[in-house]
N, C-alpha and C positions, 0 to 999 in steps of 0.2 A: 525472673521474667524480664524480657527485653524492655529497655528503657523507652522505646518509642511506641510500643503497642498500647492502644487506647488514647494516644495523643491526637489532637486536631491541629494539623499544619495549615498555617495561613487562614485559619478559621474556615477551612473548606475540606481538607482531606483527612478523614478519620482512619488511622492506622489500625488494621484488623489483625494481621498475623504476619509472621516472618515466613517467606517462601523460598529464600535462597541467599547464600553468602558467597561473595567473590573476593578477589584480591584487592579490589578498589572500593567496593560498596556492598551494602546489604539491600536486598530487594524485598519489599513488603506488599502484601495485598491490602488495598485501602478502598474506601468509598468516598466518591466525590459528592458532597451534599448539595452542591450547586446544580449539578446535572443528574444527580441520583443514579450513578453508575459505578461499577467496580473498575478500579484501575490498578496498575502496578507502579510502585514508587521506588526508585533507586536512590538511596541516601549515601552520600560520600562518607567513607570511613573517617572517624574523628581525627586520627593521626594525620591523614592526608589533608583534611580540611584546615589544618593549622598552617599549611603552606599556601601563601597568598598567590604565588605564581601558578601553582598546581590548580587552585580553585579557579583562577582566571581562565586557564586553558579548558578546564572541565566545563565551565559555563559557556565559553565561546563555541566549543565543539558541539555542545548540546543544542545551542541556538541554531547552529548550522544544520544539524540533523533534523530539527523540527520542521524544516521546510520540505523534507522528503514526504511524498504521499504516494504509496504504491502497495498493491495487494500482497507483495512478497517481501515487504519491509515492515518491521514492528513500528507502529506509529508512535511518535512523541507528541503528547498533548500539551505539555506545559514545562517550563523551566523556571525554577525558583532559586533565588540567591538572597540570603540574609546574613546577618552577623553570626548566626549560630549554625545554620544548616545550608547545605548545597544539595539539591536533589532535582531529579527529573521525573516527570509523570508520563507513563507510557500506557499503551493499551494492555490489558490483562489477557494473556494467551492461555487458552485451555488446551494444553498439549504437553509434549515432552521434547527434549532436545533430540536432534538427529543422532547424536552419540548414544543416547539412551535407547533410541529406536533400533539402532544397529546392534547394540548389545542384546536386545530382546530377540533379534533375528539371528543371533549367532555371529555377529560382526560382518557377515557378507550378505549383500542384497542381490536379488535377481537383477540382471542388467536392465530390464525394462523398468523396474521400480527405481533403480538408480538414475536412469534417464529422466524419468518423471520428476525426480527431485532436482537434478542438476539444471534442468531447463528453467525451473522456477527460481533457483538460486541465481542463475545467470541473468534472468530478467530483472531481479532486484538489483544486482550489481550494475546492469546497464542503466537503470534509472538513476542510481546514485552517481555513477561516473559522469552522466550527462549533466549533472549539477556540480561537478568538480569535487565530489567527495569520494575519498578512497577509504575502504574499510580498515585495511592493515592487519586484521586478525580473523580472517575467514577460517573457520574450523567447525567440525560438527557440533561442538559445544555451544556455538553461537547461532545455530540454525534451529528454529522451533518447528516441530511437526504437529499440525493440528489434527483434530479428529476426522476432518473431511479429507485428509491426505494432502492438503496444501501446506506449503512451508513459508516461513517468514524469517528473514535474516535480521538478527538483533545486534546490539552493541556497536553501531556505526560510530566511528570516531573515537571510541573509548581507548583503543590500543594506542592511538597517537597521543592522547592525553597522558596515558600511563608512562610512555617512554619519551615524550618530548619529540617525537618524530624519528627516533632511532631505536634500533633493536637492542635489547638488554638481555644477554643470554645467561641469566642466573637460573638457579634451580626452580624459581617460581615460574620461569618461562618454559618449563619442560612440556607443559600441555600445548603450548602454541608453537614451539620451535619445530615440531614435526611437520608444520604446514607452511612455514615461512619461505619466501623466495630466496634464491641465492643472493640477490642484491640487498635484500633486507637483512640477511645474515651477516653480510659484510659491513652493514651500517651505511651503505651507499644511498644516493638519492633514489626514491622509488616513485612509480606512477601507477596508473590503473592496471597495468599488466602484472604487477605484483599480486593483486587480488585474483587475477586469472590463474596464476601459478598455484595459489592456495586452493582455488576451486578445483583445479586439476588434481591436486593431492586428495581432496575430499572425494572426487569421483573415483580415483585410483583405489582408495580405501573401501569405497562402497562396493566396487565390482570384484575386488580381489580378497577383501576381508583382512588385508594387511596394510601397514604403513610402508611407504617406499623406503624409509630409512629408520633405523633404530640405533640407540646408543645408551651408554650409562650416564652421560651428562648432556646437558643442553648444548655445550660447545661441540662435543663429538658429533651430535646430530647435525648441527649447523654446518660443520666442516664437510659432512657428506653431501649436504645440499649444494655446496659450492664445488666440490671436487669429484663427485661420483654421479653415475647414471643408474637409476633403479632398474631392476628386472622389469621387462615389459609385461603387461598384464596377461598376455596370452601364454607367456612362459609359465605363469602360475596357474592359469585356467584356460586351456585351448578352446573352450566353448564361448569365450568372450568374442563378440564380432570384431573383425579386423578394423572396421571403420571407427568403432567406439574406442578401440585401443589407439588409433591414430589421433583422434580428438584429444584423448587423455594425455598422450605424450607430447602433442604440440602445445597444449596448455602448460605442461610442465617443462618446456624447453629451458635449459639452463641460461641461455642467452635470451634476454627479453625481446630482441629483434626477431628471434625465431618463433616467438609465440604469436597468438592472435593479437592483432593490433587493437582490438576493442572487444568488449563483451558482446556487442551486437554481431561481430563477425563470428565469434564462437557460437553464439545462439543460432546463427544461420546454419552452421554445420550441424548442430544438434538437431535442428528441425529437419534438415535434409536427411539425416540419418534416421530420424523417427519415421519419416515417410518411406524411406527405402533402406532397411538395415543392410542390404548387400552393396550399398554404394562404396566406391573406392576413392579414398582420399590419398593422393600421392604425396604424403609428407615424409620427410627424412630429417627428424629433429633430434635424433639420439647421438649425433656425432659431436665431438669436442674438437676445437682447434688444437692441433698438437702443440702450439706454442703456449697454450694456456694449461694444458694437462700433460705432464712429462711421462715418464716411463710407466706410471701407474694407469696410463690411458685406458687400458682394457680391463681394469679391475672394477668389479661391481660389488656394491655393498649389499649384503644379504641380511635381512632381519635375523636377529639371534634365534628367534623361535623357528626358523626354517632349517637350521642346521643342528644335527645331533651333537656336533662337537662344540656348539656354542660360538662358532666363529662368526665374525661379522663381515668377512670378505670371501670372495671366490675368484680364483683365477682360471682362465681357460688354457689348458695345457695343449690340446690338439686343435688343429685347424677346424675339424668337424664340430668341435664343441662350441665354436663361436656362433652367435645368432647370425642370420643372413646379412643384416646390415653391418655387423662387425667384420664378417669375412670380406666384404667389399672393401673395407678400409685397409685390411692387411694384404690384399691381393697385390702381388708384384707384376710389373709389366711383363706380359708375354710378348713374343716377337711381334705379333700383329698389333699390340697395343702401343708400340713406340710411335711417336709422331713421325710424319713422313720425312722431316729433315734429318731425324736421327736414323731412320731406317736406311737412308741413302748411303750411310757410312759403310754398310757391309752388304747391301743388297744388289750390287752391280751384277747384271747378267753379262754374258760374253760380249754382246753387241754394244754394251754401255761403255766399255773401256775405250779410252782415246786411241786413235790409230797410231801405229808406230811411225816414227819419223826416221829418215835416213840422214846420216852425217851429223856432225856436232852442231848443237844449237846454242851452246852457252855464250858465244860472243854476242849473239842477238840479245839475249836476256841481260847480259852485262851492260850493254849500251842503253837499253830501255831503263834499267835501274838507275844509271847515272843521270839520265835526263830527268827522271821523276824526282830524284833526290835534289837536283838543282832547283827545279820548279818549286818543290816543297819548301826549301830554305828561303827562297825569295818570297813566297806567299806568307810564310810565318812571320817574316820580318815586316812586310807591309801590314799584315793584320794587327800586329801588336804595336805598330807605331802610327801609321797614317789613318787606318780605318777602324781602330779599336773602338773609338767612341761612337762611330757611325753604325757599325755592324753588330755590336754587342746587344743582345736582347735585354730589355729593361727587367730589373729584378721585381718579382711579384710575390705576394703572400696570399694564402688561402684564408678567406673569412670563416671564422668558426660558426657553426650552426647553433644558434641560441634559442630557436623556437621550441617551446615546450618546457624550457627551464624557468625556474623561479628567479625573478630579477634580484631580490635581496640576497639570494644565496650565491650569485655569481658576479655581482657588480664589482667585487674586490678580488676576484680570482685572476691573478696575473698570469698564471700558467695557462688557463683556458683562453684568456683574451689575447695572450701572446703579442703584446705591444699595441693592441687596439684600445681605444678609449670608448667606454660605454656611455651613450647619451640617452637619458630617459625621455621618451616621447609622450604621445597621448596615452591616456588610460581610457579604454572604451569597454562597453558592455560586451561580454562574450561568455559562451558556455564553459570556457576553461576556468580553472580555479583562479580566484583573485591573486594578482601578483605574478601570474604566469606570462611569459613573453609569447605573444601570438604572431608577431611580424617583426622583421628587421630590414634595415637598409644600410649597406648592401646585403644581399641574400647570402645565407650560409653556403659554403662551398665555392663561392665565386673567387676568382683570382683577381687581385687588385694590386696596383703599384704602391710604391712607398709613400706617395702623396696622400693616399686614403688611409687615415688612421682612426676614424671615428665610426662607430656603429650605432645608429639610432634605432631604438626598439620601441614597439608599441606593446603596451601592457594591458592584460585583461583586468577589468574591474569586477569580474564575476558576472554571472547572468543578470540580465535586467530584472529588477525585482519590484514587486508591488506589495505594499502593506495591506493585509486583510482588514477591511473596515469593520467597525462595530455594528453587528447585526442584531444585538439584543433588543427586544421589544418591537422589531420590525415585522411586518407581514411578509409572507413568502414572496408574493408578487413584487413588492417594493425592493426586497433584497435581491431578487434576480435581476431587476433593472439596474440596480447600483453595481452589482458585481460585473455584469456584462459591460457596463460603461467603463470599467477599470481594466478590461481585457482578461478577466477571469471567467472560468467556466463553472457551471452549476450542474452537479449530478442529479439524478432523479431523487426527489425528496423522500425521506422516511417519515411516516406519520405515527405519532404516539399520543396516548391520552395523557392529560396533565390536569391536576386538580385546580391549579391557580392560573395557568396561562390559557388565555382564551383561544378558541379555535382559529386556525389560520396564522397564528403568531409563532415566530421561531423559538424553539426550546433551546437548541444548541447548534453549533456548527464547527467544522474542522477543515482547514487549520484555524487556530484561534485568532482573536483580534490582535492586530499589530504584528503578527508573524509575517516576515518578508518572504514572498514567494515569487517565482518567475511568472510572467504573463502566460496565460493559458492553463495555469494550475486549476484543477477541479476542486471546488468547494462542496463539501458534503453537509447537507442541512437536515435537521430534524424539526418537523413542524407539528404543532399541537393540534390534536383533535378535540380539545376541550376535556372537561371531566368525563370519566368513564360512565356510560349509561348503566344504571342499576335497575333490574327488572322489578316490577310490582304487579299486583293483581288488578285486573280491569274491574272498575266499579259497575254496579247495576244501574243502567239507564232506563230500562223498560218500566213503563208506568209513569215516568216523569213527563212533565210538559216539555215541549220542544225547547223553550227558552232556558228552562232549568237544566236540561241535558247538555245544551251547548255550553252553559256556564261551567258545568262539571268537567267537560272536555278541556276547556281552557285552564281550569285550576290544576289539572293533572299534567299540563304541558304536552297534551296529545294533539294530534293534527286532525282537523276536520276533513273528512272525506266527502262522500255523498250523503248529505244530511237533509236533502230536499225531497226525497222519494216519499210519496204518500200512497196509502191504500185504504180501502174501506174495511172496517172491522166492526162486527156487531157487539163485541164485548169491550173494546177499548174506546173510550170516548174521543171525540174529535180533538186534535191538537196534542195528543200524548203519544209517547214512543211505544210502537208495537214490538219492534225487535231491534237488536244492535249487533254489530260485528266490529271488533272481536267480542266474543261472548263474555258474560259475567264470570269473574274469577280466573280468566285466562291471563297468563303472564305476559306483560307488555313492558316496553321501555318508553321513555320520553320521546315524543315525535312520532309514535305509532299512529297510523291513520285510522279513524273511526267512522263507520257508516251507520246511518240511522234510517228506520222506516217509521213515518209519522201517520197516525190514524186520521182518516177523514170522517170517522163515525160510521154508523150503520149504512149499508148499501140501500139507497132509496128503492131500488128495483125489488129488493127482497123484504122491504118493510111492510108489515101488515097494515090494513086500513085502520086509521085512527077512529076511536069510538066517537059517537056524536058528542059535540061539545054541550055540556049542560047549560041550561039557561042561567043567566047571571052575567056578572062582569069579571074581568081579570085584573088582579092586583099583583104588584111586586112586593114580595116579602124578603127582607134582608136579615140574615143571621150573623151577628158579630163573631169574630174569631180571636178576639183579644185574649192574650195569655196562652195561646196555643202555638206550637212550632212543629214543623215537619208535616207529614202527610196525615190528613184527618178526613173522616167520613161524616158528613152532616145529613141527618134525616129530618124531614118536616112532616108533622101530623096535623090533620084537621078532622074533626068528627070521628076520632078514633082510627082513622085510616091514613096511610102514608100518601102524601101528595107531592113529595119531592125528595130526591137523594143526590148528593154530589160528593165526590172525593177530590180534595184540593190540597195544595201545599200551603199550610198556614204561615210558613216563613215568607212566602211570596205574596199571599193574599191576606188582606185584613178582614174580609167578610165574604159571604157567599149569598147570592140572590136566587130566589125562586119565583116563578110565575104561577099564581094560584087563582083558580076560577071558582066562584061561588055566589051565593045570594045571602042577603041579610048580614047580621053581625056574628062573627065567629071569634073563637079564641084558639090560636094555634100554639102548638108546643114543638120543640125540636130536641134532637139527641146529637151529641158530638162524640164519635167513637163509642157509641152505645150508652153514653151517660147523658141523662136528661139535663137540659139547660136549666139555669137558675131562675129564668123568667119565662113568662108566656108572652105571646104576641097577639094583641087584640086587633081585629080588622073589620071594617064595615064595607061590604061589597056594594051596598046601595048608594053610597055617597059618590 
């Protein structure tokens, strides 16, 4: 059994199961007990965790990635660093890798489906690049496809940690080397355009079902990225739209300067193509500079599975075999293609020839030549003696263009600086990666004299950042006020029930506390709705007095609705509940509104005339209710007949009174709930 399964990391994350293993780390499914949600945890391999420098880079890169927040990027929730473990906490994705998806689809996707995926991938790269973060390992294995068809790019920055910023073409790199850019394969400095090359390879693979280059070793594949041009997608499948082929090949241009300048620019072309698949992009990016590629210039690398002979190359023997763009490269000048100055050497018409001269002309030419020679000698002498210092142009040097380069990487590069001295100027907030040169004085490409030897550079300190404040325990309204005052945005809140956190108070938020993010970053907040309401059965209120019914409503945490409505009722005595809504035994939850109808007693208009009052006096007779609880019925008897009857709540009333009319001395008896009382009640009506 895996050593981490069942463990609780930082007294918060419970490891549940192993979900994946990579070259650097293992990925586990875990539960965050603080926020009660499932997460993915990537734990650094033990052998790599022994390297302090490697751990430092892993931690720093992970902290940087944590500030990314985009629908097409796997979110990083937390980064932990301890003496024993190094791990990052990410959102748990319910899906499969793009590589697995392509394999299920037979490796080749419909171009519309491929367009749907590459647009989302490019959007994720655009967000990361805008914050100075380069992925360095874009491939289908690092792109997750969710059940709803959306995609998320994962493992940002991990490639850089693994290689220290350089490409390592070992057998372990075989999975990634198919997608690396030529400059990455050379181990040269790379920028965001390297990610666009890799995205182009992913798009190429999706629409053709093949990789652009194949080989037996990582090195052989890398060399093909540097020295070869892949077959164009339409050579493999003519049904692929020309514009999509143009986008793919521009992204995969061997020279970074021929690629898209940014992910936003590539995304713009993808969106234009999505709106109009018949659009024409006039790109020509498949050409190599002959100085960079020698006689093998017209050799294309064909994946081994495309040739029955297992060959990895193909040469074009006949002119007709060349693709159109190649035939243009090999076209020799026809007569009409020669520049005008060259055509004049052999295009004289008869009228263009000089007219014939009569008599010898050589004495004239000889005299002119002698004069010119004399003047030339005198001029040369004067120029090199008297006027040399005055007329000679000052010697100048071209200032190297340093914008976009990393200061620490070039400050000691004598070949690049070519005699100039680098002066570190101000460090300012900028969207470029920290340490990148964003301005210089004098400007790159400018010609300066020998007296100018210093270049002052302005360096990016990275995007302006704001630490996310501690929102735990705050109400949503207070949190919104605080975040806006710090220049941060707040997304529409998500509401969830919580057993311990009261309604309106924040349960969780992303990014987490103290994570440094650029101003304008959107904070996502989950707000408590309080404990979940559990249904229960509506109690019976009919027959209760109004005061008792209202007390029962309060006890059950129900809401009083219309409880003042009154009606006449011949059967329900005045002050008691005639009807209720919701009805008895109906399922309700706390806060449900309850309406009551209270009796006003019999309708006077329908009441029969009262019998004549017998002679005598009227006395009040009180029957005690001590020892009784709940609803009881009290009956009073005199001379063998019932003279009074009342139904009351013995819990609320300690006695019940009757008005009795009679004459002389009488002995009254009473019954409670049909049981005769222990005593009789004597009364004298004549007193």
